[in-house]
C-alpha positions, 0 to 999 in steps of 0.5 A: 478355244485352247484344247487340252492337246495344245496345252499339253504340247505347250507345257512339253515345249516349255519343259524342253526349254528348261529354266534358262531357256525360258528366261532367254525367251522372256528376256527376248520378248520383254526387252523393254522391261529388261532395258528399263529395269537395268537403266533404273538399276544403273542410274540408281546405284550409279548415283552413289558410284562416284563416291565409292573410293572416298566412302569405303574403309581404309583399314581392317588389316587385323585378326579379330579376337587376337591379343593385339586387337585386345591391346588396341581396344584397351589403349583406346578405352583407358589410355587416351587413345594411345593405341596402334591406331594413333597418329605419330607426327614426327618433327625434325630440325637439323638446327633446332631442338625440340624444346626451342620455341619454333619447334614448340610452336609447330607442336601447338599447331599440330595440337590445334589441328588434332583438336578440330576433329572428334576422331582424335583424342588426347595429344601427347607432346614429345617426351624426354627419354621416350619420344625425343631423340638423344640429340634433341633434334627429333620428336614425336607428337602422339595424336590419340585415337578417339574412344569411339574411333575405329581404325577406319575412322583414323585412316580417314582422319589422316586422309583428311589432315595429312596435307594440313600436317605436312604443310607445317613444314618450313623454316628448317623444320620437317613434319611427317605424319607416321604410324599405322593409320598414316601408313594405310592412308598413304598405302591405299592412296598409292595403290588406288592411283596405280589400280586406276592407271592400270585399268585405264591402260587395259581398256584399249588393249582389251578392246583391241583383243575383243575386236580381233576375237569377234571380228565385229565392232558391235559384237566386241562392244557387247562385253564392255557394255555388260562390264560397265553396267556391272561395275557401275551397279557394284560400285553403288552397291558397295557404297550402300553396303558400306553404310551397314558395315565397313567395306575395304577400299581394296574391295572396289579395286579388286572388283574392278579388275575381276568384273572386267575379266569375268564380264568379258569371259561370260560375254565371249561365251554367250555372244559366240554361241548366239552368233552360231545360233543365228546361222540356224534359227529364223528369229533372234528369239529362238537363237537367244533361247538356244544360247541361254539353254546351252551357254547360259548354263555354263556361264551360270555354273561358272559364276556360281563356282567363282562365288563359292571359291570367294565365299571360302575367304569369308572364313578368315577373321580379318575384316579387310580380307573378308570385305575384299571377297565381298566386293568381288562377289558383289561385282560378280553377282551384278555381272552374272545378272547382266549376262543372264538378262541384259545381254540376252535382251541386247542380243535379241534386239540386235539379231543379225546386226550383232555382226555389224562392223565385221572386219574382212578376215571375219566374214566367214568366221564360225563358232566351230574353229577348224584350228582347234579341231585340228589341235583336238585331233593331234591331242587325240592321236598323241596324248602322252607326249603332250601330257608329260611335257605339260605336267613337267613344265607345271611341276618344275614351275611349282617346285619353288613354292615349297620355299615360299615365305609370307609376311605383312608388307613392309614400309617399302610398299609405299613410295619413297617420297610418301610422308609416312616413309620419310618419317619412318626413316627419320625415326629409325635414324634418330631413335633406333631400328625398332623405334617405328614399331614399338610393342605395347604391353597392357597389364594390371597394375599389380604385375607392372613391376614384374612385367617391366623387368621381364620385358627388359630382359626378353630377347630382342628388346632394346628398351622398355619405357616407364610404365604409365598408369591409366588415368581413368583409374581402371587399374591398368598400366601400359608400357612400350617395348622397343624391338632391336630390329626393324618391325618387318625383320624376320626376327620380329615374330620370334621376338614377339613370341618370346616376349609373350611367353616371358611376361606374366599371364595377365600381360597382353602384348600388342602394337602395330607389329604385333597386329601384323604378326597376329594377322599373318598367323590367322591367315596361315592358320586358315589357309588349309581350311580355305583350300579344303573348302574351295576344293570340296565345293568346286568339286561338288558343283562340277559333279552336279553340273557334269553328272560325272565324278571322275572328270569332276575330280580331275577338273578340280585337281588340275586347277591346283597345278596352275595355282601352285605353278603361279605361286612358284613363279611368284616366289622366284620373282617377289621373294628371290628378286629374279627380274626385280630390276626389269619390273622396277621394284626391290624384293622384300624377301617374301610375298605379301601375307594375304597372297596365298589365301586371297590369290588362291581363291581368285586363281581357282575361280578363274581356272574353274571358269575355263574348266566349265567352258571346256567340259560343258561344251564337251558334255553337250557333244557327248550327250548328242553322240555318246562318243568320247572322241567326238566330245573331246575334239568338239569340246576344243573345236567349239570352246578352244577359241573362246578360252584362248581369247578370254585368257588373252584378255585376262592376261592383258588386264592382269599384266597391266598391273605389273606396270604399277609402282606399288608392290601389291598391285604388281604382285597381284597382276603378275601372279594372276596373269601367270596363273591364267597364262599357264592354266589356259595354255597348259591345262585347259587346252592341253592337259584336260583334253588329254585326260578326256582322251585317256579316260574315254567313256570313264570320264562321263560315267556315273553310277546309277545311285549317284544319278538318282540323287543328283538333279537332272542337268543337260547341256544339249539342246 
C-alpha cells in the first residue's frame, strides 16, 4: 500500500523534473508509442508529400486590396479575361506576315489549345495598331483568364500548356508564351530545379560536417533522421493545407532549406547534452530526462522564437509572402515536435550506442570544450579589444545598407533560353521598350475620352490604345498605356504615380508592372512594422526565459548588427555587382523586393537561435554558482562548439544555393550564409560573451516586481 509520504515524495520528484523533464521521461519509457505515432504521421502525410511541388500555388505575388488588383479583377469580370494574368503568346517570322495563311494557321492552333482548358477565357487574335508590330512580322495572341480563374490557376494552366504552345514553332515561325503568368511559370520552374540541386549538393557536405562535429557515425545520423521526418511530414501537411487555401510553391522551397538547418541545430544541442548526461547517469532514461529538462528548454524557446519571428511576416498583405512564412513555420513545428518527442525516444533506445561508430579523434570528446573554455578566459581578460574590433567590422559591413534599393525581379531572373524571356525580348525589339509591360486603365464610360487624352499626355507614356467598351454592358471602358521604358526601369514607379495623379478620380490603373510596384510599396510600408513586431516579441520571449531584462535586451539588439551587415554585403554584391562575375550573374541594380521583409525575419530567427543556446547555457551555470565569470566562460565552454558546428552546417547549406543559376536562390543563399557566418563568429562567440563579461551580475539582475509577474523558468538541473 502506498503511503502518504511516498506519494508526496513522488509528487515532489515530478515537480522537480518540470514539464519537459516529464515529457522526456514519458518518451523514454513509451518509446514504442512514440515510434508508432511518428511512423503513422510520416507514412500518412508522406503519401501526399511527392505531389507537393505540383500541388502548390505558383503565383500570389500581389498586394491584396491594391488598385492594380482591382483592375485585374474588373478585367477578368468584364473584359473577357484580358487582365494581367492573361497569357500573351508571341508569334514571329522573319519571312511571313501575321496576316499570311501559315501564321493564321498557328493562331488557329493556339486558339484550339486555349479552348480545351476551362481556365482560359476569350482568345483575341493579333490586332493591327495594337498587338501587331509595324513591320507585320510579329503578333501577340491574347488568351484571357477565365472569370473564375485565379492567378494561381493561370500559372498552372501555363505549366500544363507551355510545351504544347512552344511546340507550334517550326517552318520559320517562332511561338513563345509570355506575360506575367508565363513569367511566374518559368520563374518557379527554374528556381525549383535550382533549389533541388542545391539541396542534393548540401546533404553530403552536411553529413561530413556532422561526422566531424560529433565524431560518431550514429550520433551524426540522428539530426538527418530528425530532419527527414520533419520534412516529409511538413511536405504532406502543405499539400493538405493547400486544399484549404493556396500555398506558394516557394513555401516548400524555403521550408526544405530551413528545416534542414534548424533540425540539425536542434539535434546538435540535444544529442551533445545527452552524450554528456550518459557519462554521469546510470540509465538512458535519466540521461534523457536531464537532456529534456535543460537542452530541451533551450530548443523549445528557440523554436518559439523562430515561429514568432516568422509570424510577423503574416502581417504583409501578399499571399506569396504570407504562405512562404506559413510553409517555414509548418516545417519548424514538425521539426520541433520531432526534436521534443522522436529524438528523445531514439536517444533513450540507443543509450550508450549513441557513440557507436566513433572515430579515432573523438574517443575522448567531452560535452565541455577546453578550446572554447580557453577562448572564454581570453575574452574575460581582454573584453574591450575584442568588442571594438567585432563592432568595427560589423558596422563597416553594415554601412552600405543605407544605399540599398529594392524592386520586384526583372525578366533577367529567368534563364536566357526560357520561352518567356525570348518572347519578352522579341516584343521589345519589335514594339518598343515598354511594350511587354503595358499598363491597363479601367474607367467608367463617361470618363473614357478624358482619361484617354490625359493618359496620352502623361509623362513616360509612349502610346495609348483605343478604348474598348466592356461587352457585358457594365459601363466600363478599358485601354492600355504603353510606357516608354522597360517595365523594370527605375523610372517606372514615377511614371505610374504621375499617371494615377493625372487621370480622373474614377480611373483605376493596373497591369503587371503596376502590380509589382503596388506589391513593392506594400512591402516597404510594412517592413518597419514587421521589424518592430519581431524585435518586441523576440525581446519578450528572451525576457520570459532568462528572467533578466538587460541581457534579454542586449541579446535582441545585437541580432540587428548581423542582419544589417548581411544586407550591407547584399547591397555590394547584388546591387553594385561586386563579385558578380565570380558568382555567375548580372547585377539587377537592386535587391529583390521581398528580401528585406522575409530575409530579416529569417536572419533574426537564426540569430536568436544561437542567442538562446549561448545564454541558456550561461544562465544554467549562473543559477548553479551565481558567479558571472563562471557563467560567461562555461556558457562558451559548453555551447561554443555546438554553435560553431551548427553555424558551419548552416553556412554550408546556405552557400550551396549561391551555386544556383537563377538569382533569387543565389540571393537567399549568400545573404543567409553571410548572416550566419557573421552572427556566429563575431556576435555569439565574441560580442555577446564580452557583453556578459562587461555587465557582470547586472546581466542576470531582475527587479523584484518583474520576478513576481514572470513565470518561474530555470535552466539548472
